[in-house]
C-alpha positions as CSV (number, residue, x, y, z in Angstrom):
1,M,-14.5,37.0,62.7
2,D,-12.8,36.4,59.0
3,L,-13.6,32.6,57.9
4,K,-11.9,33.2,54.4
5,S,-9.5,30.6,53.2
6,K,-5.9,31.7,52.2
7,H,-5.4,28.7,49.9
8,K,-7.4,29.5,46.8
9,V,-7.9,26.5,44.2
10,D,-7.2,27.6,40.5
11,A,-10.2,26.2,38.6
12,S,-8.4,26.6,35.2
13,F,-7.5,23.6,33.1
14,S,-4.3,23.4,31.0
15,M,-4.9,21.9,27.7
16,S,-1.3,21.8,26.5
17,S,-0.7,18.3,27.5
18,M,-3.8,17.0,25.7
19,T,-3.0,18.8,22.3
20,D,0.5,17.2,22.6
21,I,-1.0,13.7,23.0
22,I,-3.6,14.4,20.2
23,F,-0.9,15.4,17.9
24,L,1.3,12.3,18.5
25,L,-1.7,10.4,17.8
26,L,-2.3,12.0,14.6
27,V,1.3,11.6,13.5
28,F,1.3,8.0,14.4
29,F,-1.9,7.1,12.5
30,M,-0.6,9.2,9.4
31,L,2.6,7.3,9.2
32,T,1.0,3.6,9.9
33,S,-1.7,4.2,7.5
34,S,0.4,5.1,4.5
35,F,2.2,1.9,4.2
36,I,-0.6,0.1,2.5
37,T,-1.7,1.7,-0.7
38,P,-4.5,0.2,-2.7
39,S,-4.0,-0.4,-6.6
40,G,-5.8,2.3,-8.7
41,L,-7.3,-0.1,-11.5
42,Q,-10.5,-1.9,-10.5
43,V,-9.4,-5.7,-10.2
44,N,-11.4,-8.4,-8.8
45,L,-8.5,-10.2,-6.5
46,P,-8.7,-14.0,-6.0
47,K,-9.0,-15.2,-2.2
48,S,-6.2,-16.8,-0.1
49,K,-6.4,-18.0,3.5
50,Q,-3.5,-15.8,4.6
51,P,-2.5,-13.0,2.5
52,K,0.9,-11.2,3.5
53,V,1.2,-7.7,3.6
54,V,4.2,-6.5,1.4
55,M,5.4,-2.8,0.9
56,Q,4.5,-1.9,-2.6
57,H,7.1,0.0,-4.6
58,V,6.2,-1.3,-8.1
59,T,2.7,-2.6,-8.9
60,V,1.5,-4.3,-12.2
61,S,-2.2,-4.6,-12.6
62,I,-4.0,-6.9,-15.0
63,T,-7.7,-6.2,-15.5
64,K,-10.2,-8.9,-16.8
65,N,-10.2,-7.2,-20.0
66,L,-6.3,-7.7,-20.3
67,R,-5.5,-4.2,-19.9
68,Y,-2.0,-3.7,-18.2
69,A,-1.0,-1.0,-15.9
70,V,2.6,-0.4,-14.3
71,N,2.1,1.8,-10.9
72,D,-1.5,2.9,-12.2
73,K,-0.2,4.0,-15.6
74,R,-1.6,2.1,-18.4
75,V,0.8,0.2,-20.9
76,K,0.4,-2.2,-23.8
77,R,1.7,-5.7,-23.2
78,R,4.6,-5.2,-25.6
79,Q,5.8,-2.3,-23.7
80,L,5.5,-4.0,-20.3
81,E,9.2,-4.9,-19.9
82,R,10.4,-1.3,-20.7
83,A,7.9,0.1,-18.1
84,L,8.9,-2.4,-15.4
85,S,12.6,-1.7,-16.1
86,K,12.1,1.9,-15.9
87,A,10.1,1.5,-12.5
88,L,12.6,-0.8,-11.0
89,K,15.6,1.3,-12.1
90,G,17.9,1.9,-9.0
91,T,15.9,-0.4,-6.7
92,K,17.9,-3.6,-6.1
93,G,15.9,-6.6,-4.8
94,S,12.6,-4.6,-4.6
95,T,9.2,-6.4,-4.7
96,V,6.6,-6.2,-7.8
97,T,3.1,-6.7,-6.4
98,L,0.9,-8.3,-9.1
99,H,-2.9,-7.4,-9.0
100,V,-4.5,-9.7,-11.5
101,D,-8.1,-10.1,-11.9
102,E,-9.3,-13.7,-10.9
103,K,-10.8,-14.1,-14.4
104,V,-7.2,-13.5,-16.3
105,P,-5.8,-16.7,-17.8
106,V,-2.7,-17.7,-15.9
107,E,-0.6,-17.4,-19.1
108,H,-0.9,-13.5,-18.5
109,L,0.3,-14.0,-15.1
110,M,3.3,-16.1,-16.0
111,H,4.3,-13.6,-18.9
112,V,4.4,-10.7,-16.4
113,A,6.2,-13.2,-13.8
114,G,8.9,-14.2,-16.4
115,I,9.7,-10.2,-17.1
116,V,10.1,-9.5,-13.4
117,N,12.2,-12.5,-12.9
118,S,14.3,-11.5,-15.7
119,L,14.8,-8.0,-14.1
120,D,16.1,-9.6,-10.7
121,A,13.1,-8.5,-8.6
122,K,10.8,-10.4,-6.3
123,I,7.0,-11.2,-7.1
124,A,4.2,-11.0,-4.8
125,I,0.7,-11.8,-5.9
126,A,-2.0,-9.7,-4.2
127,A,-5.2,-11.3,-2.9
128,K,-8.1,-10.7,-0.6
129,P,-8.5,-12.5,2.6
130,Q,-10.9,-15.6,2.7
131,K,-13.6,-15.4,5.3
């Protein structure tokens, strides 16, 4: 008497659907992680209760030694307006994010804010979240 089953179960596992899911997750995390770019200069930011996340197209950094940088390129204070107008060229209504060290006097922040305002751009000040 022959007791062998006519229906055999295939024990192989298809990985194609698993690789599709992994690829989609990888693309999702790559796209969402590129929205927040840290400033390249070492700046000790002040703290705020609820800092907002703003897309950074143009950044201005001022270190505690009063060194200025526009988009991580060092500039002198007298060249700041020219560098900002070059960085903002062709972008109407864009936002300039200020990364100002907490030890910097307010007059330097106001100098940069005045230049940004004269170039018809918005200003955002970077801060660390308060714990």
